[in-house]
C-alpha positions in Angstrom: 106.1 80.5 95.9 109.6 80.7 97.5 109.2 81.6 101.1 112.5 83.3 101.6 112.1 85.3 98.4 108.6 86.3 99.4 109.8 87.5 102.8 112.9 89.2 101.4 111.0 91.5 99.0 108.6 92.3 101.8 111.6 93.4 104.0 110.7 90.7 106.6 114.1 89.0 106.9 116.5 90.1 109.6 118.7 87.1 110.3 118.7 83.6 108.8 120.7 80.6 109.6 122.8 79.2 106.7 121.1 76.3 105.0 117.5 77.6 105.7 116.7 78.4 102.1 118.1 75.1 100.8 115.9 73.1 103.4 112.8 75.0 102.3 113.5 74.3 98.7 113.8 70.5 99.1 110.8 69.6 101.3 107.7 70.6 103.1 109.0 72.1 106.3 107.3 72.4 109.7 108.1 75.7 111.5 106.9 77.3 114.7 106.7 80.8 116.1 106.0 81.5 119.7 103.4 83.9 121.0 103.3 85.1 124.6 99.7 84.8 126.0 100.1 87.7 128.5 96.7 89.1 127.3 93.5 87.7 125.8 94.1 89.5 122.6 97.0 90.0 120.2 98.0 93.5 119.3 99.6 94.7 116.1 103.1 94.3 117.5 102.4 90.5 117.0 101.2 90.9 113.4 104.6 90.7 111.7 105.2 87.2 113.2 101.7 86.1 112.4 102.1 87.3 108.8 105.3 85.2 108.6 103.3 82.1 109.5 100.6 83.1 107.0 103.1 83.5 104.2 104.8 80.2 105.3 101.5 78.3 104.9 100.7 80.0 101.6 104.1 78.8 100.3 103.1 75.2 101.1 104.8 74.7 104.4 103.2 73.7 107.8 103.0 76.4 110.5 102.8 75.8 114.2 101.6 78.7 116.4 103.0 78.0 119.8 101.3 79.9 122.7 103.6 79.9 125.7 101.2 78.7 128.4 104.3 77.6 130.5 106.8 80.3 129.4 104.1 82.9 129.8 104.1 82.1 133.5 107.7 83.2 133.7 108.3 86.0 131.3 111.0 86.5 128.6 113.8 89.0 129.5 114.4 89.9 125.8 113.8 93.5 125.2 112.4 94.0 128.7 113.8 96.2 131.4 111.9 94.7 134.3 110.3 91.4 135.3 106.7 91.0 134.4 103.8 89.8 136.5 103.2 86.1 136.5 99.8 84.8 135.3 97.5 82.2 136.8 96.7 79.0 135.0 93.0 80.0 134.6 94.0 83.4 133.0 96.4 81.7 130.7 93.8 79.2 129.5 91.3 82.0 128.8 94.0 84.0 126.9 95.1 81.0 124.8 91.5 80.3 123.7 91.0 83.9 122.7 94.3 84.0 120.8 93.5 80.8 118.8 90.2 82.5 117.6 92.2 85.5 116.3 94.9 83.4 114.6 92.1 81.5 112.7 91.6 84.6 110.7 95.2 84.4 109.4 95.9 80.6 109.3 94.0 77.6 108.1 93.6 75.3 111.1 90.5 73.4 109.8 91.1 71.9 106.4 92.4 68.5 105.5 95.5 69.9 103.8 98.8 68.3 104.8 100.1 71.7 105.8 97.2 72.8 107.9 98.2 75.0 110.8 98.3 73.7 114.4 98.1 75.5 117.7 100.4 74.1 120.4 100.7 75.1 124.0 104.0 74.5 125.8 102.1 74.1 129.1 100.9 70.7 127.8 104.4 69.3 127.8 105.9 71.3 130.6 103.3 70.8 133.3 104.4 67.3 134.3 108.1 68.1 134.0 109.7 68.3 137.5 112.4 70.7 138.3 114.9 67.9 139.0 114.1 66.1 135.7 114.5 69.3 133.8 117.9 70.0 135.5 119.1 66.5 134.8 117.8 66.1 131.2 118.1 69.6 129.8 120.2 71.8 132.1 123.3 69.6 131.8 123.5 70.2 128.0 123.8 74.0 128.0 126.6 75.8 130.0 126.0 78.9 132.1 128.8 80.6 130.1 126.8 80.0 126.9 123.6 81.4 128.5 125.4 84.4 130.0 126.8 85.4 126.6 123.3 86.2 125.2 122.5 89.8 124.5 119.2 89.7 126.3 120.9 88.5 129.5 123.9 90.9 129.2 121.7 93.9 128.8 119.8 93.1 132.0 123.0 92.4 133.9 124.8 95.5 132.7 122.5 97.9 134.5 119.6 98.3 132.1 117.3 96.8 134.6 116.5 98.2 138.1 116.4 94.8 139.7 118.9 92.7 137.7 117.7 89.4 136.3 115.9 86.8 138.4 116.8 83.1 138.1 113.3 82.5 136.9 113.8 84.8 133.9 117.4 83.4 133.4 115.9 80.0 132.7 113.6 81.3 130.0 116.0 80.6 127.1 116.4 77.0 128.3 112.6 76.5 128.5 112.2 78.0 125.0 115.1 75.8 123.8 113.2 72.8 125.1 110.1 73.8 123.2 112.2 73.6 120.0 113.6 70.2 121.0 110.1 68.9 121.9 108.6 70.0 118.6 111.5 68.7 116.7 111.1 65.3 118.3 107.3 65.1 118.2 106.3 67.1 115.1 109.5 67.0 113.0 109.8 70.8 113.4 113.1 72.0 111.8 112.6 75.7 111.7 111.9 78.4 114.4 110.9 81.9 113.5 110.4 85.0 115.5 111.3 88.6 116.0 115.0 89.6 115.9 115.0 90.0 119.7 114.4 86.2 119.9 117.6 85.2 118.1 119.4 84.4 121.3 116.6 82.1 122.6 116.2 80.5 119.2 119.8 79.6 118.8 119.9 78.1 122.3 117.1 75.8 121.1 119.1 74.8 118.0 122.2 74.2 120.1 120.2 72.1 122.6 118.9 69.9 119.7 122.5 69.5 118.3 123.9 68.5 121.7 121.0 66.1 122.7 120.6 64.1 119.5 122.8 65.7 116.8 119.8 67.0 114.8 120.2 70.0 112.5 117.6 72.7 112.7 117.3 76.3 111.4 116.2 79.8 112.3 114.8 82.9 110.7 113.9 86.2 112.3 112.1 89.3 111.1 113.2 92.8 112.0 111.4 94.6 114.9 109.0 97.0 113.3 109.5 100.7 114.1 108.0 103.9 112.7 110.1 106.0 110.3 110.7 108.6 113.1 112.2 105.8 115.3 109.1 105.7 117.5 107.6 102.4 118.8 105.3 100.8 116.2 101.7 100.1 117.3 101.7 102.3 120.4 99.5 105.3 120.6 98.8 107.8 123.4 96.0 105.5 124.6 98.2 102.4 124.5 98.5 99.3 122.2 96.4 98.9 119.0 94.6 95.6 119.8 93.1 93.1 117.4 90.1 92.6 119.7 87.3 95.1 119.0 86.6 95.3 122.8 89.9 97.0 123.3 90.4 98.9 119.9 87.3 99.6 117.9 87.4 98.7 114.2 87.1 102.5 113.5 90.1 103.3 115.6 92.0 100.3 114.1 91.3 101.6 110.6 92.2 105.1 111.5 95.6 103.9 112.9 96.6 102.5 109.5 95.0 105.4 107.5 97.2 107.9 109.4 100.6 106.4 109.1 103.2 108.4 107.2 104.0 107.9 103.5 107.3 106.2 104.3 105.7 103.9 106.8 102.8 103.0 104.5 105.3 102.0 101.8 106.9 99.5 104.3 103.8 98.4 106.1 101.8 97.5 103.0 104.5 94.8 102.2 104.6 93.5 105.8 101.0 93.5 106.9 99.1 92.5 103.7 99.1 89.5 101.3 99.1 91.8 98.2 101.5 90.6 95.5 104.7 92.4 94.6 103.2 93.6 91.3 100.1 95.1 93.2 102.3 96.8 95.8 104.6 98.3 93.1 101.6 99.6 91.1 100.1 101.1 94.3 103.5 102.7 95.2 103.8 104.2 91.7 100.2 105.5 91.9 100.9 107.0 95.3 104.0 108.8 94.1 102.0 110.5 91.3 99.6 112.0 93.8 100.7 111.6 97.5 97.9 113.8 98.7 95.3 111.1 97.7 97.0 108.7 100.2 96.4 105.7 98.0 98.9 103.5 99.9 97.4 104.4 103.3 93.8 103.8 102.1 94.7 100.4 100.6 96.8 99.4 103.6 93.9 100.3 106.0 91.4 98.4 103.9 93.5 95.2 103.7 94.4 95.0 107.4 91.0 96.0 108.7 89.2 93.4 106.5 91.7 90.7 107.4 91.6 91.4 111.2 87.9 92.3 111.5 85.6 92.0 108.4 84.4 93.7 105.2 81.4 95.1 107.1 83.6 96.6 109.8 85.8 98.1 107.2 82.8 99.7 105.4 81.4 101.0 108.7 84.8 102.5 109.5 85.0 104.3 106.1 81.5 105.6 106.6 82.3 106.8 110.1 85.4 108.6 108.8 83.2 110.3 106.2 81.0 111.7 108.9 83.9 113.7 110.3 85.7 114.5 107.1 83.1 114.3 104.3 79.6 115.1 103.4 77.9 112.2 105.2 74.2 112.1 105.7 72.2 112.1 108.9 71.3 108.4 108.1 74.9 107.4 108.2 75.3 109.2 111.5 72.2 107.5 113.0 73.7 104.1 112.1 76.8 104.5 114.3 76.8 102.6 117.5 77.7 104.6 120.6 81.3 103.4 120.9 82.1 104.4 117.3 80.3 107.7 117.6 82.4 108.5 120.7 85.6 107.3 118.9 84.8 109.5 115.8 84.2 112.6 117.9 86.9 111.9 120.5 88.5 115.2 121.3 85.7 117.5 120.1 84.3 119.9 122.8 81.5 118.3 124.8 78.7 119.8 126.8 76.2 118.3 129.2 72.6 119.3 129.3 69.6 118.2 131.3 67.5 115.4 129.8 64.4 116.7 131.6 64.6 120.0 129.7 64.7 118.2 126.4 61.7 116.0 127.4 59.6 119.2 127.5 61.3 120.7 124.4 63.7 123.6 124.3 64.5 126.1 121.5 67.8 125.5 119.8 69.0 129.0 120.4 68.4 128.6 124.2 69.9 125.1 124.3 73.1 126.0 122.4 73.8 129.4 123.9 72.5 129.2 127.5 72.6 125.4 128.4 75.6 124.5 126.2 77.9 127.3 125.2 78.3 126.2 121.5 77.8 129.8 120.4 79.0 132.9 122.1 75.7 134.7 121.7 72.1 134.3 120.4 72.9 136.9 117.8 75.9 135.0 116.5 73.8 131.8 116.3 70.9 133.5 114.5 73.3 134.9 111.9 75.0 131.5 111.3 71.7 129.6 111.0 70.3 132.2 108.5 73.5 131.7 106.4 73.0 127.9 106.5 76.1 127.4 108.6 74.7 125.3 111.4 73.8 121.6 111.3 72.2 119.4 113.9 72.9 115.7 113.5 74.2 116.3 110.0 71.0 118.2 108.9 70.9 121.9 108.3 69.2 123.7 111.1 66.3 125.5 109.4 65.4 127.9 112.2 67.4 129.2 115.1 64.4 128.8 117.4 63.6 125.2 116.2 62.4 123.1 119.2 64.8 120.3 120.2 63.4 117.3 122.1 64.6 113.9 123.2 63.4 112.5 119.8 66.4 114.3 118.2 68.9 112.4 120.4 71.3 110.0 118.8 71.6 106.7 120.7 69.0 108.4 123.0 71.8 110.5 124.5 73.7 112.7 122.1 73.3 115.8 119.8 75.9 116.6 117.2 76.2 120.3 116.5 78.3 121.5 113.6 79.4 125.1 113.0 80.7 125.7 109.5 82.6 122.8 107.9 85.0 121.7 110.6 83.8 122.7 114.1 81.9 119.9 115.9 80.4 119.9 119.4 78.9 116.9 121.2 76.0 117.7 123.5 75.3 114.9 126.0 71.9 114.6 127.6 72.1 113.4 131.2 
């Protein structure tokens, strides 16, 4: 496969240095992409870059994933309006280990293939570098005028930041430039990839290599992913969509992709999956025939959830979605773990009742009218139960005075009451 052609049809090329495509056509190329280890999980904002590395490896080239253990201690001013908090060495080490585990789902680090992926950490080559040595050996090659001309620096200096730009952050592009130089000299790395906001830092690295040893290297960036409405991709009201299930459950992760707009789904399925051009075109045509079936969203959600989590997590997420929107059984409901149950029914009205009362047994009509105001009156509840319109834990309530006990609790804590098809209530025993 031709890497540039592959990225181009996927809409993943923003800027490319002349000569990049020719280099890739003539030899197996080593390229790197930097990831900032500011957290112990990647989020979906990182995924476009990670997919670039994945496609790069699939096209027969060698990917290096660089985690910025050293640069993460400083913070990159690109696209930021204020300086970030600096991390301790211990935190960074932990973050790096967690990120490698996640990257292993996308890249082959373990095989004997000549293009197997490698994880490198710039802390390994920066930790012994003294400030004086860095100033003498690296600083003298790049002028302040050159550094000042970069967009990321200009934006911060021209009033977009409250506190200007610290010297620490100003040196970031030199440090990133040195990463490129180091990898060029030690790993034969001739290409750096990244988001379009990294173009200034990447070209500083290329210039540093040219000035120190006359080497020629190349650069390729992907566009920053946005939503069709211009909003920030991957951000929800509750924050980032993380790859780690501790921070974003597989159910919520699946739901994020399932709920993107038609326009976004058509773009995202190219960027965030490894489906071929033929498969994507066939899915797009099928979607156009019947948009209400959301074929693109369903396939996108499946591909990304399986890739990031697992087939089991995907199946569980689909089943969980069926509980809220379909005719799922009580068995399916009982299989949900507490986190997924709460995620599925996030936002539905909740009531608390006494666990002690349930231990002795309480009539449904008393529990759901007096203890938890699911129904306005006992008469209303009686009528609805007789009409078959009330379910408890996804099973039709046969009698309005049926006795409810702790044995009916889901996860020993919850009762799910359903009025009609769409009205859910979560009753929590405390």
